[in-house]
MDAnalysis code that builds the backbone (N, CA, C; Angstrom):
import MDAnalysis as mda
import numpy as np

u = mda.Universe.empty(627, n_residues=209, atom_resindex=np.repeat(np.arange(209), 3), trajectory=True)
u.add_TopologyAttr("name", ["N", "CA", "C"] * 209)
u.add_TopologyAttr("resid", np.arange(1, 210))
u.add_TopologyAttr("resname", ["MET", "LYS", "ARG", "ILE", "LEU", "ILE", "ALA", "ASP", "ASP", "HIS", "GLU", "THR", "VAL", "ARG", "SER", "GLY", "LEU", "ARG", "ALA", "VAL", "LEU", "GLU", "GLY", "ARG", "PRO", "GLY", "TRP", "GLU", "VAL", "VAL", "ALA", "GLU", "ALA", "HIS", "ASP", "GLY", "SER", "GLU", "ALA", "VAL", "ALA", "GLU", "ALA", "ILE", "GLU", "LYS", "ARG", "PRO", "ASP", "VAL", "ALA", "ILE", "VAL", "ASP", "TYR", "SER", "MET", "PRO", "LEU", "MET", "THR", "GLY", "VAL", "GLU", "VAL", "ALA", "ARG", "ARG", "ILE", "LYS", "GLU", "HIS", "ARG", "LEU", "ALA", "THR", "GLU", "ILE", "LEU", "ILE", "PHE", "THR", "MET", "HIS", "ASP", "SER", "ASN", "VAL", "LEU", "ALA", "LEU", "GLN", "ALA", "PHE", "GLN", "ALA", "GLY", "ALA", "ARG", "ALA", "PHE", "MET", "LEU", "LYS", "SER", "ASP", "ALA", "ASN", "LYS", "MET", "LEU", "LEU", "ALA", "ALA", "VAL", "GLU", "SER", "LEU", "ILE", "VAL", "HIS", "LYS", "PRO", "PHE", "TYR", "ALA", "GLY", "ALA", "PHE", "LEU", "SER", "GLU", "VAL", "GLU", "GLY", "VAL", "ALA", "SER", "ARG", "ARG", "GLY", "ASP", "GLY", "ASN", "GLN", "ILE", "LEU", "SER", "PRO", "ARG", "GLU", "LYS", "THR", "VAL", "VAL", "LYS", "LEU", "VAL", "ALA", "GLU", "GLY", "TYR", "SER", "ASN", "LYS", "GLY", "MET", "SER", "SER", "ILE", "LEU", "ASN", "LEU", "SER", "ILE", "LYS", "THR", "THR", "GLU", "THR", "HIS", "ARG", "ALA", "ALA", "ALA", "MET", "ARG", "LYS", "LEU", "ASN", "ILE", "ASN", "SER", "THR", "ALA", "GLY", "LEU", "VAL", "ARG", "TYR", "ALA", "VAL", "ARG", "ASN", "LYS", "LEU", "VAL", "GLU", "ALA"])
u.atoms.positions = np.array([
    [89.229, 83.962, 77.630],
    [90.569, 83.585, 78.057],
    [90.978, 84.373, 79.310],
    [91.585, 83.688, 80.263],
    [92.131, 84.341, 81.440],
    [93.596, 84.685, 81.170],
    [93.930, 85.944, 81.381],
    [95.223, 86.483, 80.980],
    [96.168, 86.543, 82.189],
    [97.394, 86.063, 81.994],
    [98.337, 85.925, 83.104],
    [99.678, 86.577, 82.748],
    [100.249, 87.263, 83.728],
    [101.597, 87.837, 83.633],
    [102.531, 87.043, 84.539],
    [103.731, 86.733, 84.030],
    [104.757, 86.056, 84.827],
    [105.952, 86.986, 84.964],
    [106.400, 87.232, 86.197],
    [107.564, 88.091, 86.432],
    [108.578, 87.347, 87.289],
    [109.729, 87.047, 86.695],
    [110.822, 86.364, 87.392],
    [112.101, 86.647, 86.622],
    [113.202, 86.832, 87.332],
    [114.436, 87.190, 86.636],
    [115.154, 85.986, 86.039],
    [114.603, 84.785, 86.184],
    [115.197, 83.589, 85.586],
    [114.317, 83.091, 84.436],
    [114.893, 83.057, 83.247],
    [114.125, 82.648, 82.070],
    [113.613, 81.222, 82.190],
    [114.409, 80.331, 82.807],
    [113.976, 78.944, 82.933],
    [112.738, 78.834, 83.821],
    [112.672, 79.663, 84.867],
    [111.496, 79.659, 85.734],
    [110.277, 80.156, 84.963],
    [110.441, 81.243, 84.213],
    [109.316, 81.770, 83.434],
    [108.823, 80.749, 82.422],
    [109.765, 80.072, 81.757],
    [109.379, 79.078, 80.749],
    [108.625, 77.921, 81.378],
    [109.098, 77.480, 82.541],
    [108.426, 76.382, 83.224],
    [107.027, 76.752, 83.663],
    [106.882, 77.957, 84.213],
    [105.558, 78.411, 84.630],
    [104.627, 78.560, 83.435],
    [105.140, 79.104, 82.354],
    [104.316, 79.278, 81.150],
    [103.787, 77.928, 80.664],
    [104.658, 76.925, 80.632],
    [104.242, 75.612, 80.150],
    [103.128, 75.027, 81.014],
    [103.267, 75.188, 82.340],
    [102.244, 74.664, 83.254],
    [100.938, 75.424, 83.099],
    [101.010, 76.727, 83.059],
    [99.805, 77.547, 83.027],
    [99.052, 77.417, 81.706],
    [99.779, 77.396, 80.605],
    [99.105, 77.328, 79.313],
    [98.627, 75.920, 78.993],
    [98.973, 74.972, 79.865],
    [98.402, 73.639, 79.737],
    [96.969, 73.583, 80.216],
    [96.512, 74.621, 80.869],
    [95.142, 74.692, 81.370],
    [94.265, 75.403, 80.323],
    [93.246, 74.746, 79.810],
    [92.379, 75.377, 78.801],
    [91.804, 76.698, 79.310],
    [91.847, 77.705, 78.452],
    [91.273, 78.997, 78.800],
    [92.228, 79.945, 79.489],
    [93.474, 79.516, 79.710],
    [94.475, 80.391, 80.328],
    [95.531, 80.755, 79.295],
    [95.964, 82.008, 79.312],
    [96.980, 82.479, 78.370],
    [97.980, 83.391, 79.083],
    [99.264, 83.119, 78.906],
    [100.303, 84.008, 79.430],
    [100.497, 85.123, 78.413],
    [100.080, 86.321, 78.768],
    [100.095, 87.436, 77.815],
    [101.353, 88.290, 77.932],
    [102.145, 88.088, 78.997],
    [103.359, 88.895, 79.154],
    [104.305, 88.218, 80.132],
    [105.612, 88.466, 79.922],
    [106.647, 88.040, 80.848],
    [107.519, 89.249, 81.187],
    [108.104, 89.232, 82.376],
    [108.984, 90.326, 82.801],
    [110.162, 89.739, 83.559],
    [111.337, 90.370, 83.389],
    [112.535, 89.842, 84.063],
    [112.989, 90.730, 85.222],
    [112.302, 91.852, 85.455],
    [112.611, 92.675, 86.622],
    [111.341, 93.386, 87.088],
    [111.421, 94.016, 88.246],
    [110.242, 94.632, 88.826],
    [109.666, 95.755, 88.004],
    [110.519, 96.580, 87.446],
    [110.046, 97.712, 86.656],
    [109.292, 97.241, 85.419],
    [109.839, 96.234, 84.742],
    [109.172, 95.692, 83.559],
    [107.843, 95.042, 83.948],
    [107.796, 94.411, 85.112],
    [106.559, 93.769, 85.561],
    [105.438, 94.801, 85.714],
    [105.757, 95.938, 86.317],
    [104.754, 96.985, 86.495],
    [104.293, 97.516, 85.139],
    [105.253, 97.771, 84.249],
    [104.918, 98.306, 82.932],
    [104.033, 97.334, 82.143],
    [104.366, 96.049, 82.195],
    [103.569, 95.050, 81.474],
    [102.172, 94.924, 82.074],
    [102.085, 95.014, 83.380],
    [100.771, 94.928, 84.021],
    [99.884, 96.094, 83.604],
    [100.465, 97.290, 83.552],
    [99.697, 98.475, 83.162],
    [99.248, 98.368, 81.703],
    [100.141, 97.865, 80.845],
    [99.820, 97.777, 79.418],
    [98.854, 96.632, 79.110],
    [99.125, 95.445, 79.664],
    [98.360, 94.249, 79.291],
    [97.143, 94.004, 80.188],
    [97.137, 94.578, 81.380],
    [96.026, 94.410, 82.329],
    [95.608, 92.944, 82.486],
    [96.519, 92.111, 82.940],
    [96.194, 90.688, 83.084],
    [95.215, 90.447, 84.231],
    [94.573, 89.297, 84.199],
    [93.699, 88.908, 85.305],
    [94.520, 88.542, 86.534],
    [95.665, 87.897, 86.299],
    [96.529, 87.440, 87.390],
    [97.978, 87.756, 87.053],
    [98.725, 88.231, 88.041],
    [100.172, 88.439, 87.896],
    [100.884, 87.542, 88.898],
    [101.797, 86.710, 88.407],
    [102.616, 85.844, 89.266],
    [103.987, 86.501, 89.351],
    [104.370, 86.929, 90.546],
    [105.536, 87.801, 90.700],
    [106.519, 87.217, 91.712],
    [107.772, 87.074, 91.301],
    [108.822, 86.633, 92.216],
    [109.099, 87.736, 93.242],
    [109.338, 87.355, 94.487],
    [109.639, 88.362, 95.504],
    [110.979, 89.037, 95.238],
    [111.998, 88.263, 94.874],
    [113.365, 88.802, 94.717],
    [113.670, 89.019, 93.243],
    [113.561, 90.273, 92.798],
    [113.868, 90.623, 91.415],
    [114.707, 91.888, 91.368],
    [115.437, 92.109, 90.275],
    [116.167, 93.367, 90.129],
    [115.212, 94.565, 90.100],
    [115.710, 95.712, 90.525],
    [115.056, 97.021, 90.469],
    [113.995, 97.234, 91.542],
    [113.133, 96.254, 91.793],
    [112.188, 96.375, 92.897],
    [111.683, 94.986, 93.283],
    [111.313, 94.849, 94.533],
    [110.833, 93.556, 95.012],
    [109.416, 93.279, 94.518],
    [109.007, 92.023, 94.676],
    [107.642, 91.670, 94.315],
    [106.622, 92.433, 95.114],
    [106.938, 92.721, 96.384],
    [106.022, 93.499, 97.218],
    [105.846, 94.899, 96.650],
    [106.931, 95.515, 96.205],
    [106.833, 96.847, 95.610],
    [106.078, 96.792, 94.282],
    [106.284, 95.731, 93.513],
    [105.526, 95.554, 92.270],
    [104.030, 95.516, 92.573],
    [103.654, 94.729, 93.587],
    [102.234, 94.643, 93.967],
    [101.696, 96.013, 94.352],
    [102.485, 96.750, 95.119],
    [102.049, 98.075, 95.571],
    [101.837, 99.013, 94.373],
    [102.777, 98.978, 93.415],
    [102.660, 99.858, 92.246],
    [101.447, 99.483, 91.383],
    [101.222, 98.189, 91.222],
    [100.073, 97.754, 90.428],
    [98.780, 98.242, 91.063],
    [98.684, 98.119, 92.377],
    [97.468, 98.541, 93.057],
    [97.311, 100.056, 93.052],
    [98.425, 100.789, 93.027],
    [98.342, 102.247, 92.937],
    [97.690, 102.689, 91.630],
    [97.825, 101.854, 90.594],
    [97.211, 102.161, 89.299],
    [95.775, 101.648, 89.215],
    [95.267, 101.146, 90.334],
    [93.879, 100.697, 90.430],
    [93.531, 99.641, 89.380],
    [94.484, 98.767, 89.096],
    [94.222, 97.662, 88.179],
    [93.461, 96.560, 88.914],
    [92.644, 95.820, 88.180],
    [91.882, 94.716, 88.776],
    [92.722, 93.448, 88.874],
    [93.962, 93.516, 88.443],
    [94.851, 92.358, 88.455],
    [95.019, 91.793, 89.862],
    [94.807, 90.481, 90.003],
    [95.087, 89.797, 91.261],
    [96.546, 89.343, 91.246],
    [97.211, 89.423, 92.388],
    [98.661, 89.210, 92.428],
    [99.029, 88.053, 93.329],
    [99.871, 87.162, 92.803],
    [100.479, 86.076, 93.567],
    [101.965, 86.364, 93.679],
    [102.479, 86.412, 94.894],
    [103.915, 86.569, 95.107],
    [104.476, 85.241, 95.579],
    [105.541, 84.780, 94.908],
    [106.163, 83.543, 95.358],
    [107.636, 83.783, 95.637],
    [108.183, 82.969, 96.536],
    [109.506, 83.247, 97.068],
    [110.182, 81.968, 97.545],
    [111.486, 82.053, 97.755],
    [112.235, 80.944, 98.343],
    [112.250, 81.025, 99.857],
    [111.799, 82.153, 100.419],
    [111.940, 82.415, 101.844],
    [110.654, 82.121, 102.602],
    [110.705, 81.176, 103.530],
    [109.538, 80.805, 104.329],
    [109.424, 81.778, 105.497],
    [108.757, 82.884, 105.273],
    [108.682, 83.947, 106.278],
    [107.296, 84.562, 106.308],
    [106.661, 84.529, 107.481],
    [105.344, 85.150, 107.563],
    [105.446, 86.676, 107.517],
    [106.613, 87.240, 107.812],
    [106.805, 88.688, 107.658],
    [106.632, 89.079, 106.193],
    [107.266, 88.324, 105.290],
    [107.122, 88.610, 103.867],
    [105.679, 88.410, 103.416],
    [105.035, 87.377, 103.956],
    [103.638, 87.142, 103.591],
    [102.760, 88.316, 104.010],
    [102.987, 88.827, 105.212],
    [102.217, 89.974, 105.680],
    [102.493, 91.213, 104.833],
    [103.754, 91.414, 104.477],
    [104.100, 92.551, 103.627],
    [103.405, 92.436, 102.271],
    [103.405, 91.228, 101.720],
    [102.764, 91.003, 100.423],
    [101.269, 91.294, 100.505],
    [100.632, 90.802, 101.556],
    [99.195, 91.002, 101.738],
    [98.876, 92.489, 101.856],
    [99.660, 93.194, 102.647],
    [99.393, 94.613, 102.865],
    [99.674, 95.451, 101.634],
    [100.524, 94.942, 100.720],
    [100.806, 95.664, 99.479],
    [99.727, 95.435, 98.432],
    [98.822, 94.474, 98.686],
    [97.735, 94.238, 97.744],
    [97.724, 92.870, 97.106],
    [98.762, 92.047, 97.363],
    [98.751, 90.681, 96.837],
    [97.661, 89.882, 97.539],
    [97.131, 88.890, 96.836],
    [96.076, 88.062, 97.427],
    [96.474, 86.595, 97.487],
    [97.716, 86.294, 97.084],
    [98.228, 84.932, 97.199],
    [99.730, 85.007, 97.456],
    [100.221, 84.055, 98.238],
    [101.638, 84.030, 98.610],
    [102.018, 82.573, 98.805],
    [103.118, 82.146, 98.183],
    [103.536, 80.753, 98.345],
    [105.037, 80.604, 98.146],
    [105.559, 79.507, 98.650],
    [106.954, 79.172, 98.435],
    [107.133, 78.600, 97.037],
    [108.286, 78.884, 96.424],
    [108.567, 78.312, 95.112],
    [108.576, 76.784, 95.172],
    [109.006, 76.263, 96.306],
    [109.054, 74.808, 96.453],
    [107.668, 74.176, 96.466],
    [106.632, 74.985, 96.698],
    [105.254, 74.483, 96.707],
    [104.548, 74.695, 95.376],
    [105.220, 75.337, 94.434],
    [104.548, 75.729, 93.192],
    [104.017, 74.530, 92.413],
    [104.781, 73.434, 92.381],
    [104.342, 72.273, 91.600],
    [102.986, 71.750, 92.040],
    [102.721, 71.779, 93.346],
    [101.473, 71.205, 93.835],
    [100.394, 72.238, 94.138],
    [100.759, 73.523, 94.190],
    [99.780, 74.523, 94.611],
    [99.535, 75.645, 93.613],
    [100.387, 75.788, 92.610],
    [100.282, 76.946, 91.718],
    [98.932, 77.025, 91.021],
    [98.490, 75.928, 90.428],
    [97.237, 75.965, 89.683],
    [96.052, 76.292, 90.592],
    [96.065, 75.719, 91.791],
    [94.985, 76.016, 92.746],
    [94.989, 77.482, 93.136],
    [96.198, 78.051, 93.310],
    [96.297, 79.464, 93.673],
    [95.757, 80.355, 92.566],
    [96.130, 80.062, 91.331],
    [95.661, 80.876, 90.203],
    [94.151, 80.742, 90.045],
    [93.638, 79.530, 90.229],
    [92.194, 79.334, 90.150],
    [91.461, 80.196, 91.181],
    [92.019, 80.263, 92.394],
    [91.409, 81.092, 93.430],
    [91.421, 82.562, 93.050],
    [92.558, 83.021, 92.525],
    [92.677, 84.428, 92.162],
    [91.747, 84.801, 91.015],
    [91.565, 83.889, 90.088],
    [90.685, 84.160, 88.943],
    [89.266, 84.479, 89.405],
    [88.858, 83.846, 90.496],
    [87.515, 84.131, 91.034],
    [87.598, 85.101, 92.209],
    [88.736, 85.787, 92.317],
    [88.948, 86.854, 93.303],
    [88.867, 86.366, 94.749],
    [89.433, 85.183, 94.983],
    [89.540, 84.661, 96.344],
    [91.014, 84.557, 96.722],
    [91.380, 84.881, 97.965],
    [92.786, 84.821, 98.374],
    [93.267, 83.377, 98.513],
    [94.581, 83.206, 98.441],
    [95.181, 81.881, 98.598],
    [96.497, 82.046, 99.337],
    [96.596, 81.444, 100.530],
    [97.830, 81.478, 101.304],
    [98.154, 80.065, 101.749],
    [99.435, 79.740, 101.785],
    [99.852, 78.407, 102.205],
    [101.212, 78.498, 102.864],
    [101.535, 77.499, 103.660],
    [102.844, 77.449, 104.298],
    [102.766, 77.690, 105.792],
    [103.915, 77.782, 106.428],
    [103.978, 77.918, 107.883],
    [103.423, 79.247, 108.366],
    [103.313, 80.233, 107.458],
    [102.824, 81.554, 107.837],
    [101.315, 81.675, 107.724],
    [100.619, 80.580, 107.373],
    [99.198, 80.651, 107.063],
    [98.368, 81.270, 108.177],
    [98.558, 80.801, 109.412],
    [97.702, 81.278, 110.500],
    [97.882, 82.762, 110.762],
    [99.128, 83.257, 110.657],
    [99.361, 84.677, 110.892],
    [98.687, 85.525, 109.826],
    [98.810, 85.104, 108.560],
    [98.204, 85.870, 107.471],
    [96.689, 85.831, 107.571],
    [96.134, 84.670, 107.874],
    [94.683, 84.583, 108.004],
    [94.180, 85.473, 109.139],
    [94.964, 85.571, 110.210],
    [94.561, 86.414, 111.324],
    [94.440, 87.858, 110.904],
    [95.374, 88.324, 110.096],
    [95.303, 89.690, 109.604],
    [94.223, 89.821, 108.540],
    [94.121, 88.829, 107.665],
    [93.142, 88.893, 106.580],
    [91.727, 88.986, 107.109],
    [91.463, 88.295, 108.211],
    [90.112, 88.294, 108.755],
    [89.731, 89.638, 109.352],
    [90.749, 90.488, 109.602],
    [90.464, 91.797, 110.190],
    [91.076, 92.908, 109.338],
    [91.154, 92.696, 108.051],
    [91.811, 93.665, 107.171],
    [91.166, 95.033, 107.313],
    [92.017, 96.041, 107.489],
    [91.524, 97.396, 107.593],
    [91.411, 97.898, 109.013],
    [91.730, 97.056, 110.029],
    [91.582, 97.535, 111.405],
    [92.897, 98.034, 111.989],
    [93.900, 98.270, 111.141],
    [95.141, 98.844, 111.627],
    [96.256, 97.837, 111.836],
    [96.017, 96.548, 111.595],
    [97.081, 95.570, 111.725],
    [98.171, 95.864, 110.706],
    [99.383, 95.689, 111.099],
    [100.510, 95.930, 110.211],
    [101.701, 95.144, 110.736],
    [102.781, 95.135, 109.962],
    [103.971, 94.433, 110.412],
    [104.576, 95.170, 111.589],
    [105.459, 94.496, 112.280],
    [105.996, 95.049, 113.517],
    [106.834, 96.294, 113.288],
    [106.746, 97.215, 114.227],
    [107.645, 98.366, 114.224],
    [109.022, 97.886, 114.683],
    [110.080, 98.668, 114.435],
    [111.416, 98.266, 114.901],
    [111.460, 97.984, 116.398],
    [110.785, 98.796, 117.203],
    [110.791, 98.583, 118.649],
    [110.076, 97.289, 119.014],
    [108.922, 97.037, 118.383],
    [108.189, 95.802, 118.653],
    [108.998, 94.579, 118.243],
    [109.695, 94.688, 117.129],
    [110.521, 93.573, 116.680],
    [111.639, 93.287, 117.687],
    [112.237, 94.354, 118.237],
    [113.280, 94.181, 119.244],
    [112.726, 93.503, 120.485],
    [111.536, 93.905, 120.904],
    [110.909, 93.305, 122.077],
    [110.654, 91.813, 121.841],
    [110.153, 91.461, 120.662],
    [109.912, 90.047, 120.344],
    [111.221, 89.270, 120.384],
    [112.274, 89.858, 119.841],
    [113.586, 89.208, 119.866],
    [114.037, 88.945, 121.304],
    [113.880, 89.935, 122.164],
    [114.305, 89.783, 123.555],
    [113.445, 88.764, 124.302],
    [112.157, 88.740, 123.998],
    [111.283, 87.722, 124.598],
    [111.789, 86.333, 124.226],
    [112.120, 86.165, 122.950],
    [112.589, 84.867, 122.477],
    [113.929, 84.481, 123.097],
    [114.701, 85.485, 123.494],
    [115.988, 85.222, 124.134],
    [115.839, 84.980, 125.633],
    [114.603, 85.049, 126.136],
    [114.340, 84.693, 127.520],
    [114.287, 85.831, 128.509],
    [114.294, 87.065, 128.046],
    [114.261, 88.204, 128.962],
    [112.853, 88.440, 129.504],
    [112.777, 88.829, 130.755],
    [111.508, 89.221, 131.365],
    [111.183, 90.652, 130.951],
    [109.968, 91.105, 131.275],
    [109.610, 92.496, 130.993],
    [110.567, 93.460, 131.696],
    [110.948, 93.115, 132.932],
    [111.880, 93.961, 133.681],
    [113.242, 93.998, 133.001],
    [113.710, 92.841, 132.551],
    [115.007, 92.787, 131.872],
    [115.003, 93.555, 130.569],
    [113.920, 93.422, 129.800],
    [113.823, 94.158, 128.537],
    [113.773, 95.656, 128.793],
    [113.056, 96.055, 129.825],
    [112.954, 97.478, 130.146],
    [114.317, 98.070, 130.460],
    [115.140, 97.299, 131.169],
    [116.483, 97.763, 131.501],
    [117.346, 97.904, 130.253],
    [117.275, 96.919, 129.380],
    [118.075, 96.950, 128.151],
    [117.648, 98.092, 127.240],
    [116.345, 98.299, 127.115],
    [115.809, 99.301, 126.192],
    [115.684, 100.688, 126.813],
    [115.958, 100.772, 128.114],
    [115.823, 102.035, 128.840],
    [114.397, 102.574, 128.736],
    [113.444, 101.671, 128.958],
    [112.026, 102.023, 128.927],
    [111.383, 101.635, 130.251],
    [110.232, 102.193, 130.527],
    [109.487, 101.757, 131.706],
    [108.915, 100.365, 131.441],
    [108.646, 99.629, 132.508],
    [108.066, 98.298, 132.346],
    [106.721, 98.395, 131.636],
    [105.943, 99.400, 131.973],
    [104.631, 99.571, 131.337],
    [104.756, 99.775, 129.830],
    [105.738, 100.590, 129.415],
    [105.932, 100.824, 127.978],
    [106.377, 99.552, 127.281],
    [107.259, 98.795, 127.923],
    [107.713, 97.527, 127.352],
    [106.542, 96.564, 127.198],
    [105.700, 96.495, 128.211],
    [104.534, 95.622, 128.142],
    [103.585, 96.055, 127.023],
    [103.499, 97.359, 126.806],
    [102.647, 97.871, 125.732],
    [103.166, 97.427, 124.377],
    [104.493, 97.513, 124.161],
    [105.090, 97.072, 122.895],
    [104.886, 95.577, 122.695],
    [105.050, 94.815, 123.765],
    [104.871, 93.365, 123.676],
    [103.429, 93.013, 123.310],
    [102.489, 93.669, 123.965],
    [101.076, 93.408, 123.687],
    [100.707, 93.803, 122.256],
    [101.269, 94.909, 121.776],
    [100.980, 95.357, 120.411],
    [101.510, 94.353, 119.390],
    [102.713, 93.833, 119.635],
    [103.290, 92.843, 118.729],
    [102.432, 91.581, 118.688],
    [101.992, 91.129, 119.838],
    [101.171, 89.922, 119.894],
    [99.845, 90.129, 119.180],
    [99.277, 91.326, 119.324],
    [98.011, 91.626, 118.655],
    [98.182, 91.641, 117.141],
    [99.220, 92.308, 116.662],
    [99.450, 92.403, 115.220],
    [99.708, 91.039, 114.591],
    [100.388, 90.163, 115.332],
    [100.747, 88.851, 114.802],
    [99.689, 87.796, 115.085],
    [98.636, 88.192, 115.788],
    [97.588, 87.243, 116.173],
    [98.183, 86.073, 116.970],
    [99.087, 86.391, 117.893],
    [99.740, 85.402, 118.746],
    [99.331, 85.688, 120.187],
    [99.004, 84.645, 120.925],
    [98.502, 84.857, 122.289],
    [99.328, 84.178, 123.368],
    [100.587, 83.840, 123.069],
    [101.425, 83.191, 124.077],
    [102.886, 83.518, 123.837],
    [103.684, 83.394, 124.911],
    [105.128, 83.595, 124.788],
    [105.726, 82.568, 123.840],
    [105.243, 81.327, 123.926],
    [105.750, 80.276, 123.030],
    [105.518, 80.646, 121.567],
    [104.355, 81.259, 121.296],
    [104.075, 81.691, 119.932],
    [105.031, 82.768, 119.458],
    [105.374, 83.697, 120.348],
    [106.352, 84.730, 120.000],
    [107.718, 84.116, 119.721],
    [108.095, 83.123, 120.511],
    [109.388, 82.457, 120.300],
    [109.405, 81.768, 118.939],
    [108.341, 81.055, 118.616],
    [108.277, 80.389, 117.306],
    [108.357, 81.409, 116.175],
    [107.645, 82.525, 116.341],
    [107.695, 83.585, 115.329],
    [109.122, 84.102, 115.161],
    [109.810, 84.361, 116.276],
    [111.170, 84.911, 116.230],
    [112.136, 83.950, 115.550],
    [112.001, 82.650, 115.858],
    [112.890, 81.659, 115.246],
    [112.600, 81.531, 113.758],
    [111.309, 81.464, 113.411],
    [110.918, 81.285, 112.013],
    [111.376, 82.440, 111.145],
    [111.380, 83.636, 111.728],
    [111.744, 84.823, 110.964],
    [113.155, 85.313, 111.246],
    [113.950, 84.421, 111.846],
    [115.392, 84.633, 112.009],
    [115.737, 85.849, 112.851],
    [114.839, 86.193, 113.794],
    [115.184, 87.237, 114.760],
    [116.160, 86.682, 115.792],
    [116.091, 85.371, 116.021],
    [117.026, 84.671, 116.896],
    [117.385, 83.360, 116.232],
    [118.440, 82.737, 116.681],
    [118.830, 81.433, 116.154],
    [118.139, 80.332, 116.939],
    [117.721, 79.292, 116.238],
    [117.049, 78.176, 116.879],
    [118.041, 77.422, 117.780],
])
């Protein structure tokens, strides 16, 4: 039997997921949790094969739950699901140790496939953030990480139409330093054009569309 943990602060969501998952022969939901702290405790006690964790829960986020589970060196594979279509959250989830990330709105058509992938220890990512996550996943361990506050500001200003000279004036930095921050952001996000930075900024609400 493949053992699964469900963590979500809404009982109706947990019940719905349980019904879908236990409809698959050989799968068993061995624990449920209604907050982040309980999710970590249940994972440590039950050691499930897969943990399905909501991003937004009381006490700690799904990303923090993933981080705590991995700190205990459990073999549990983690799927984080959320209402927020954001590649920033996907990157955070990946870096915390999760191996699957999806929107709740996609769960009906993708949940079983995601769990199947995790059971055989393969990652599963879907949604508008797919290319960014795959870019980091393909080079995991080479120092890629989410944007620093300064890099995020530079991306925001790029999306607002500022030149390197204009950004340097606003940030009180040299043009060379501004260009360095811009290049670092593009490298981390696996984006190679200004248009790509603009799309990233709009998608992640750094600027309004």
